C-alpha beads as a LAMMPS data file, in Angstrom:
LAMMPS data file: protein, C-alpha beads

342 atoms
341 bonds

1 atom types
1 bond types

-500.0 500.0 xlo xhi
-500.0 500.0 ylo yhi
-500.0 500.0 zlo zhi

Masses

1 110.0

Atoms # bond

1 1 1 0.005 0.025 -0.066
2 1 1 1.243 3.350 -1.012
3 1 1 1.252 6.038 1.735
4 1 1 0.402 9.879 1.492
5 1 1 1.929 12.456 3.546
6 1 1 0.972 16.142 3.463
7 1 1 2.366 19.335 5.158
8 1 1 0.744 21.664 7.474
9 1 1 1.554 25.076 8.991
10 1 1 -0.786 24.910 12.032
11 1 1 -0.724 28.572 12.809
12 1 1 -0.160 31.016 9.856
13 1 1 1.907 33.878 10.304
14 1 1 0.279 36.655 12.332
15 1 1 -2.671 34.387 13.562
16 1 1 -3.518 34.882 17.231
17 1 1 -6.830 32.798 17.121
18 1 1 -6.419 28.924 17.265
19 1 1 -9.809 28.711 15.637
20 1 1 -8.548 28.458 12.023
21 1 1 -5.967 26.154 13.044
22 1 1 -8.481 23.772 14.444
23 1 1 -10.479 23.640 11.276
24 1 1 -7.218 22.934 9.127
25 1 1 -6.588 20.045 11.589
26 1 1 -9.999 18.616 11.493
27 1 1 -10.109 18.928 7.846
28 1 1 -7.096 16.569 7.716
29 1 1 -8.412 14.439 10.591
30 1 1 -11.390 13.638 8.152
31 1 1 -9.216 12.544 5.338
32 1 1 -9.434 8.844 4.520
33 1 1 -6.121 8.989 2.443
34 1 1 -3.463 11.123 4.270
35 1 1 -1.360 8.906 6.590
36 1 1 0.814 11.438 8.129
37 1 1 1.160 15.155 8.388
38 1 1 4.489 17.008 8.343
39 1 1 4.797 20.024 10.795
40 1 1 7.878 21.757 9.836
41 1 1 10.408 23.728 11.800
42 1 1 11.984 27.228 11.452
43 1 1 13.333 29.587 14.044
44 1 1 10.665 32.115 12.974
45 1 1 7.583 29.873 12.826
46 1 1 5.121 28.946 15.651
47 1 1 6.959 26.206 17.647
48 1 1 5.802 22.893 16.584
49 1 1 6.540 21.665 20.103
50 1 1 3.326 23.589 21.070
51 1 1 1.192 23.163 18.043
52 1 1 1.644 19.410 17.635
53 1 1 0.352 18.518 21.102
54 1 1 -2.536 20.853 20.621
55 1 1 -3.337 19.251 17.320
56 1 1 -3.265 15.930 18.758
57 1 1 -5.589 16.776 21.562
58 1 1 -8.077 18.151 19.041
59 1 1 -7.917 15.027 16.696
60 1 1 -8.542 11.445 16.612
61 1 1 -6.356 10.112 13.676
62 1 1 -3.994 13.067 13.029
63 1 1 -0.419 11.481 12.732
64 1 1 2.331 14.151 12.813
65 1 1 5.693 14.155 11.415
66 1 1 7.520 16.505 13.880
67 1 1 10.450 18.328 12.258
68 1 1 13.107 18.636 15.040
69 1 1 16.796 20.223 14.802
70 1 1 19.371 18.414 16.810
71 1 1 20.920 21.236 18.957
72 1 1 17.882 22.936 20.087
73 1 1 17.584 20.898 23.122
74 1 1 19.797 18.204 24.607
75 1 1 19.414 14.613 23.325
76 1 1 18.159 13.150 26.582
77 1 1 15.606 15.920 26.863
78 1 1 14.518 15.374 23.291
79 1 1 14.192 11.636 23.895
80 1 1 12.137 12.288 26.797
81 1 1 9.944 14.849 25.110
82 1 1 9.234 12.543 22.102
83 1 1 8.643 9.469 24.109
84 1 1 6.036 11.221 26.101
85 1 1 4.523 12.688 22.876
86 1 1 4.264 9.309 21.319
87 1 1 2.381 8.160 24.347
88 1 1 -0.070 11.048 23.902
89 1 1 -0.325 10.403 20.279
90 1 1 -1.193 6.768 20.955
91 1 1 1.829 5.595 18.705
92 1 1 1.125 7.932 15.780
93 1 1 4.154 10.079 16.038
94 1 1 7.267 10.299 13.627
95 1 1 10.172 12.722 13.734
96 1 1 11.746 14.439 10.727
97 1 1 15.376 15.334 11.906
98 1 1 16.412 18.475 9.944
99 1 1 20.010 19.394 10.354
100 1 1 19.490 22.767 8.573
101 1 1 20.446 24.350 5.361
102 1 1 20.441 28.030 6.316
103 1 1 23.194 29.030 8.670
104 1 1 21.447 32.349 9.334
105 1 1 18.255 30.479 10.398
106 1 1 20.439 28.290 12.763
107 1 1 22.397 31.091 14.147
108 1 1 19.132 32.794 15.167
109 1 1 18.668 30.077 17.833
110 1 1 22.357 30.334 18.796
111 1 1 23.521 27.278 16.653
112 1 1 26.939 28.283 15.160
113 1 1 28.227 24.924 14.181
114 1 1 29.287 24.654 10.482
115 1 1 27.172 22.094 8.693
116 1 1 29.679 19.297 8.332
117 1 1 29.883 19.464 12.144
118 1 1 26.166 19.691 12.633
119 1 1 25.992 16.340 10.884
120 1 1 28.439 14.799 13.290
121 1 1 26.847 16.195 16.103
122 1 1 23.341 14.747 14.839
123 1 1 24.953 11.379 14.572
124 1 1 25.896 11.425 18.315
125 1 1 22.478 13.165 19.134
126 1 1 20.409 10.345 17.504
127 1 1 22.867 7.776 19.218
128 1 1 21.963 9.129 22.557
129 1 1 18.189 9.461 21.677
130 1 1 17.811 5.887 20.665
131 1 1 19.666 4.595 23.548
132 1 1 17.723 6.542 25.962
133 1 1 14.576 5.035 24.398
134 1 1 15.662 1.331 24.504
135 1 1 18.164 1.206 27.531
136 1 1 16.808 -1.127 30.352
137 1 1 19.492 0.228 32.691
138 1 1 20.844 3.791 33.551
139 1 1 23.790 4.711 31.361
140 1 1 26.408 7.355 31.115
141 1 1 27.281 9.239 27.865
142 1 1 30.636 11.150 27.366
143 1 1 30.881 12.184 23.556
144 1 1 32.166 14.885 21.432
145 1 1 29.169 17.135 21.829
146 1 1 27.219 15.873 24.870
147 1 1 27.747 14.540 28.280
148 1 1 24.979 12.900 30.356
149 1 1 25.043 10.764 33.396
150 1 1 22.721 8.138 34.896
151 1 1 20.341 8.620 32.031
152 1 1 16.927 7.046 32.251
153 1 1 13.287 7.757 31.553
154 1 1 10.161 6.310 33.135
155 1 1 7.906 6.697 30.051
156 1 1 9.022 5.035 26.875
157 1 1 7.698 5.331 23.235
158 1 1 4.620 3.373 22.577
159 1 1 6.430 2.142 19.238
160 1 1 9.585 1.257 21.267
161 1 1 11.316 3.663 19.022
162 1 1 9.856 6.836 17.314
163 1 1 10.398 6.410 13.739
164 1 1 12.980 8.839 12.296
165 1 1 12.406 10.526 8.935
166 1 1 15.114 12.607 7.231
167 1 1 16.416 13.654 3.835
168 1 1 19.382 15.617 2.340
169 1 1 21.826 15.216 -0.662
170 1 1 25.121 15.687 0.666
171 1 1 27.587 12.846 1.517
172 1 1 27.351 13.757 5.150
173 1 1 23.439 13.676 4.900
174 1 1 23.345 10.298 3.204
175 1 1 25.710 8.854 5.912
176 1 1 23.644 10.290 8.514
177 1 1 20.516 8.847 7.130
178 1 1 21.873 5.392 6.432
179 1 1 22.708 5.207 10.058
180 1 1 19.580 6.444 11.765
181 1 1 16.675 7.108 9.150
182 1 1 13.900 4.796 9.021
183 1 1 12.356 6.524 5.992
184 1 1 14.565 8.852 3.509
185 1 1 12.607 11.918 2.217
186 1 1 13.315 12.872 -1.373
187 1 1 12.726 16.147 -3.070
188 1 1 10.770 15.536 -6.287
189 1 1 13.048 14.783 -9.180
190 1 1 12.633 13.084 -12.769
191 1 1 13.020 9.394 -12.890
192 1 1 16.448 9.169 -13.543
193 1 1 17.605 11.355 -10.750
194 1 1 15.276 9.666 -8.194
195 1 1 16.469 6.217 -9.224
196 1 1 20.075 7.484 -8.787
197 1 1 19.326 8.811 -5.280
198 1 1 17.389 5.799 -4.107
199 1 1 20.251 3.367 -5.111
200 1 1 22.886 5.764 -3.585
201 1 1 21.094 5.789 -0.126
202 1 1 20.303 1.910 -0.317
203 1 1 23.885 1.414 -0.866
204 1 1 24.925 3.363 2.283
205 1 1 22.250 1.886 4.405
206 1 1 23.510 -1.546 3.299
207 1 1 26.888 -0.872 4.763
208 1 1 25.272 -0.461 8.152
209 1 1 23.126 -3.656 7.642
210 1 1 19.845 -1.498 7.372
211 1 1 17.054 -1.184 4.914
212 1 1 15.565 2.011 3.913
213 1 1 12.141 3.108 2.865
214 1 1 11.558 6.327 0.609
215 1 1 9.117 9.232 0.324
216 1 1 9.110 11.715 -2.388
217 1 1 7.545 15.232 -2.382
218 1 1 5.579 16.564 -5.053
219 1 1 2.885 19.356 -5.759
220 1 1 0.133 17.941 -7.773
221 1 1 -1.816 20.021 -10.361
222 1 1 -4.680 17.464 -11.344
223 1 1 -7.263 18.413 -14.233
224 1 1 -9.966 16.734 -16.130
225 1 1 -7.844 17.541 -19.136
226 1 1 -4.058 18.537 -19.498
227 1 1 -5.086 22.066 -20.608
228 1 1 -7.188 22.443 -17.348
229 1 1 -4.223 21.191 -15.185
230 1 1 -1.933 23.598 -16.941
231 1 1 -4.244 26.493 -16.324
232 1 1 -4.301 25.632 -12.544
233 1 1 -0.303 25.440 -12.597
234 1 1 0.063 28.699 -14.635
235 1 1 -2.275 30.513 -12.282
236 1 1 -0.365 29.547 -9.283
237 1 1 2.957 30.383 -11.087
238 1 1 1.573 33.957 -11.633
239 1 1 0.512 34.406 -8.235
240 1 1 3.922 33.555 -6.877
241 1 1 5.675 35.638 -9.481
242 1 1 3.481 38.556 -8.634
243 1 1 4.483 38.340 -4.880
244 1 1 8.149 38.404 -5.621
245 1 1 10.025 40.377 -3.036
246 1 1 7.458 39.875 -0.462
247 1 1 7.520 36.960 2.295
248 1 1 4.027 35.780 1.138
249 1 1 5.126 32.301 -0.139
250 1 1 7.820 30.102 1.444
251 1 1 11.064 30.106 -0.539
252 1 1 14.607 29.191 -0.173
253 1 1 16.964 31.928 0.902
254 1 1 20.121 32.585 -1.255
255 1 1 21.900 31.803 2.078
256 1 1 20.762 28.192 1.713
257 1 1 23.824 26.369 0.482
258 1 1 22.492 22.827 0.597
259 1 1 23.530 20.396 -1.965
260 1 1 19.808 19.565 -2.401
261 1 1 18.861 22.995 -3.327
262 1 1 21.693 23.302 -5.893
263 1 1 20.518 20.180 -7.380
264 1 1 16.868 21.205 -7.612
265 1 1 17.812 24.450 -9.275
266 1 1 19.915 22.580 -11.869
267 1 1 16.639 21.047 -12.972
268 1 1 15.188 24.177 -13.782
269 1 1 17.216 24.695 -16.884
270 1 1 14.442 22.772 -18.471
271 1 1 10.756 23.405 -17.439
272 1 1 9.264 19.933 -18.238
273 1 1 10.813 16.565 -17.416
274 1 1 9.887 13.067 -18.359
275 1 1 6.123 13.253 -18.909
276 1 1 4.547 15.767 -16.590
277 1 1 7.410 16.714 -14.044
278 1 1 7.317 20.629 -13.911
279 1 1 10.122 22.789 -12.286
280 1 1 8.551 26.248 -12.988
281 1 1 7.768 26.798 -9.324
282 1 1 11.168 25.619 -8.275
283 1 1 12.895 28.451 -10.275
284 1 1 10.487 31.024 -8.798
285 1 1 11.057 29.809 -5.255
286 1 1 14.627 29.706 -5.315
287 1 1 14.895 25.903 -5.077
288 1 1 12.506 25.360 -2.254
289 1 1 12.140 21.693 -1.087
290 1 1 8.571 21.128 -1.958
291 1 1 8.198 23.094 -5.188
292 1 1 8.563 20.400 -7.857
293 1 1 5.214 19.294 -9.471
294 1 1 3.240 17.093 -11.555
295 1 1 0.895 18.619 -13.973
296 1 1 -1.547 16.535 -15.901
297 1 1 -4.868 14.469 -15.898
298 1 1 -5.552 11.784 -13.430
299 1 1 -4.253 9.030 -15.823
300 1 1 -1.059 10.926 -16.559
301 1 1 -0.280 11.613 -12.890
302 1 1 -1.321 8.098 -11.752
303 1 1 1.129 6.475 -14.482
304 1 1 3.987 8.819 -13.168
305 1 1 3.505 7.996 -9.559
306 1 1 3.280 4.289 -10.515
307 1 1 6.747 4.620 -12.193
308 1 1 8.199 6.257 -9.097
309 1 1 6.663 3.354 -6.957
310 1 1 8.577 0.860 -9.275
311 1 1 11.697 2.664 -8.491
312 1 1 11.179 2.095 -4.744
313 1 1 9.180 5.100 -3.473
314 1 1 6.655 3.866 -0.894
315 1 1 5.034 7.401 0.240
316 1 1 4.377 10.539 -1.394
317 1 1 4.206 13.899 0.371
318 1 1 1.766 15.788 -1.681
319 1 1 0.491 19.259 -1.555
320 1 1 -0.979 21.647 -4.162
321 1 1 -1.483 25.359 -4.978
322 1 1 0.777 28.512 -4.177
323 1 1 0.947 27.725 -0.366
324 1 1 1.937 24.162 -0.822
325 1 1 -1.059 23.156 1.194
326 1 1 -3.401 20.239 1.529
327 1 1 -6.547 20.550 -0.713
328 1 1 -9.549 17.996 0.104
329 1 1 -10.134 18.268 -3.647
330 1 1 -7.391 15.828 -4.030
331 1 1 -9.007 13.211 -1.788
332 1 1 -10.912 11.201 -4.517
333 1 1 -7.815 10.905 -6.754
334 1 1 -5.406 9.802 -3.939
335 1 1 -8.036 7.154 -2.853
336 1 1 -7.853 5.828 -6.425
337 1 1 -3.932 5.979 -6.438
338 1 1 -4.048 3.826 -3.179
339 1 1 -6.170 1.434 -4.519
340 1 1 -4.560 1.076 -7.930
341 1 1 -0.839 1.190 -6.623
342 1 1 -1.520 -1.186 -3.669

Bonds

1 1 1 2
2 1 2 3
3 1 3 4
4 1 4 5
5 1 5 6
6 1 6 7
7 1 7 8
8 1 8 9
9 1 9 10
10 1 10 11
11 1 11 12
12 1 12 13
13 1 13 14
14 1 14 15
15 1 15 16
16 1 16 17
17 1 17 18
18 1 18 19
19 1 19 20
20 1 20 21
21 1 21 22
22 1 22 23
23 1 23 24
24 1 24 25
25 1 25 26
26 1 26 27
27 1 27 28
28 1 28 29
29 1 29 30
30 1 30 31
31 1 31 32
32 1 32 33
33 1 33 34
34 1 34 35
35 1 35 36
36 1 36 37
37 1 37 38
38 1 38 39
39 1 39 40
40 1 40 41
41 1 41 42
42 1 42 43
43 1 43 44
44 1 44 45
45 1 45 46
46 1 46 47
47 1 47 48
48 1 48 49
49 1 49 50
50 1 50 51
51 1 51 52
52 1 52 53
53 1 53 54
54 1 54 55
55 1 55 56
56 1 56 57
57 1 57 58
58 1 58 59
59 1 59 60
60 1 60 61
61 1 61 62
62 1 62 63
63 1 63 64
64 1 64 65
65 1 65 66
66 1 66 67
67 1 67 68
68 1 68 69
69 1 69 70
70 1 70 71
71 1 71 72
72 1 72 73
73 1 73 74
74 1 74 75
75 1 75 76
76 1 76 77
77 1 77 78
78 1 78 79
79 1 79 80
80 1 80 81
81 1 81 82
82 1 82 83
83 1 83 84
84 1 84 85
85 1 85 86
86 1 86 87
87 1 87 88
88 1 88 89
89 1 89 90
90 1 90 91
91 1 91 92
92 1 92 93
93 1 93 94
94 1 94 95
95 1 95 96
96 1 96 97
97 1 97 98
98 1 98 99
99 1 99 100
100 1 100 101
101 1 101 102
102 1 102 103
103 1 103 104
104 1 104 105
105 1 105 106
106 1 106 107
107 1 107 108
108 1 108 109
109 1 109 110
110 1 110 111
111 1 111 112
112 1 112 113
113 1 113 114
114 1 114 115
115 1 115 116
116 1 116 117
117 1 117 118
118 1 118 119
119 1 119 120
120 1 120 121
121 1 121 122
122 1 122 123
123 1 123 124
124 1 124 125
125 1 125 126
126 1 126 127
127 1 127 128
128 1 128 129
129 1 129 130
130 1 130 131
131 1 131 132
132 1 132 133
133 1 133 134
134 1 134 135
135 1 135 136
136 1 136 137
137 1 137 138
138 1 138 139
139 1 139 140
140 1 140 141
141 1 141 142
142 1 142 143
143 1 143 144
144 1 144 145
145 1 145 146
146 1 146 147
147 1 147 148
148 1 148 149
149 1 149 150
150 1 150 151
151 1 151 152
152 1 152 153
153 1 153 154
154 1 154 155
155 1 155 156
156 1 156 157
157 1 157 158
158 1 158 159
159 1 159 160
160 1 160 161
161 1 161 162
162 1 162 163
163 1 163 164
164 1 164 165
165 1 165 166
166 1 166 167
167 1 167 168
168 1 168 169
169 1 169 170
170 1 170 171
171 1 171 172
172 1 172 173
173 1 173 174
174 1 174 175
175 1 175 176
176 1 176 177
177 1 177 178
178 1 178 179
179 1 179 180
180 1 180 181
181 1 181 182
182 1 182 183
183 1 183 184
184 1 184 185
185 1 185 186
186 1 186 187
187 1 187 188
188 1 188 189
189 1 189 190
190 1 190 191
191 1 191 192
192 1 192 193
193 1 193 194
194 1 194 195
195 1 195 196
196 1 196 197
197 1 197 198
198 1 198 199
199 1 199 200
200 1 200 201
201 1 201 202
202 1 202 203
203 1 203 204
204 1 204 205
205 1 205 206
206 1 206 207
207 1 207 208
208 1 208 209
209 1 209 210
210 1 210 211
211 1 211 212
212 1 212 213
213 1 213 214
214 1 214 215
215 1 215 216
216 1 216 217
217 1 217 218
218 1 218 219
219 1 219 220
220 1 220 221
221 1 221 222
222 1 222 223
223 1 223 224
224 1 224 225
225 1 225 226
226 1 226 227
227 1 227 228
228 1 228 229
229 1 229 230
230 1 230 231
231 1 231 232
232 1 232 233
233 1 233 234
234 1 234 235
235 1 235 236
236 1 236 237
237 1 237 238
238 1 238 239
239 1 239 240
240 1 240 241
241 1 241 242
242 1 242 243
243 1 243 244
244 1 244 245
245 1 245 246
246 1 246 247
247 1 247 248
248 1 248 249
249 1 249 250
250 1 250 251
251 1 251 252
252 1 252 253
253 1 253 254
254 1 254 255
255 1 255 256
256 1 256 257
257 1 257 258
258 1 258 259
259 1 259 260
260 1 260 261
261 1 261 262
262 1 262 263
263 1 263 264
264 1 264 265
265 1 265 266
266 1 266 267
267 1 267 268
268 1 268 269
269 1 269 270
270 1 270 271
271 1 271 272
272 1 272 273
273 1 273 274
274 1 274 275
275 1 275 276
276 1 276 277
277 1 277 278
278 1 278 279
279 1 279 280
280 1 280 281
281 1 281 282
282 1 282 283
283 1 283 284
284 1 284 285
285 1 285 286
286 1 286 287
287 1 287 288
288 1 288 289
289 1 289 290
290 1 290 291
291 1 291 292
292 1 292 293
293 1 293 294
294 1 294 295
295 1 295 296
296 1 296 297
297 1 297 298
298 1 298 299
299 1 299 300
300 1 300 301
301 1 301 302
302 1 302 303
303 1 303 304
304 1 304 305
305 1 305 306
306 1 306 307
307 1 307 308
308 1 308 309
309 1 309 310
310 1 310 311
311 1 311 312
312 1 312 313
313 1 313 314
314 1 314 315
315 1 315 316
316 1 316 317
317 1 317 318
318 1 318 319
319 1 319 320
320 1 320 321
321 1 321 322
322 1 322 323
323 1 323 324
324 1 324 325
325 1 325 326
326 1 326 327
327 1 327 328
328 1 328 329
329 1 329 330
330 1 330 331
331 1 331 332
332 1 332 333
333 1 333 334
334 1 334 335
335 1 335 336
336 1 336 337
337 1 337 338
338 1 338 339
339 1 339 340
340 1 340 341
341 1 341 342
């Protein structure tokens, strides 16, 4: 069975009333096709450590993927927080470990380590987190970045260990994911690039005796005809272009030096790849992680998703529109995809 994820910004910028947030959460909770919801992390956004527990309390099926940066709290505190949250979520929790591509955004929260060191620290961080979840006796840890003594927690995750999701294109990211990720989150790419990345991560995971699952992030513009789908995509393209120079839509900063961003921007030399993979928004949004799109009829996009499935993608993080948000209008199509790609 193929899984579908989507993204959620629970509190929109400037919102001071949780009412609209509750509506967004309940809308997702009613969905029969969305399996998990990514709640992202930025030093300027409402804190997901507050919004996710609130969302869980207001829902029944809502299954969050909580983005988390190693370094914003000590690893034992993180292990305890996420173990507790997994209990409150009745085992529906996953964690998206984000080492961070923007030095500026990390420095805002007093994290001054260069990126290569952040990955080294993240490996140690997850070593401690996982050991805290699984240890049956208190333990001491004396590492390069962290020291902790007599570590134990009284509440363990319902799942034994909370699933770890992560992504990244650099050699350091691949090695980190191979060691600790249960699911590797890929940005949208054409078939050849996706195949290459899956094989690279699988090979790295094999060196650690581990297997890897994969998700792929895409915006979908689905129409009754190709012309209808392209009309939707071009309308979104115009909205984003008209908002250039404003903070209206999430976009990558020029200070983001990630390998993945550079790889995404390299795809924009051609607007259309394979059959219906479109990079028009990627160029406008500076290589933003969830800007690659599929444009076409249900049949065309179903065929494309099926080809990704054959390459080893088991989950798709899907959004649509200028805001890269969930739209219930996708529900029927995604139900069909789940049935036909089972």
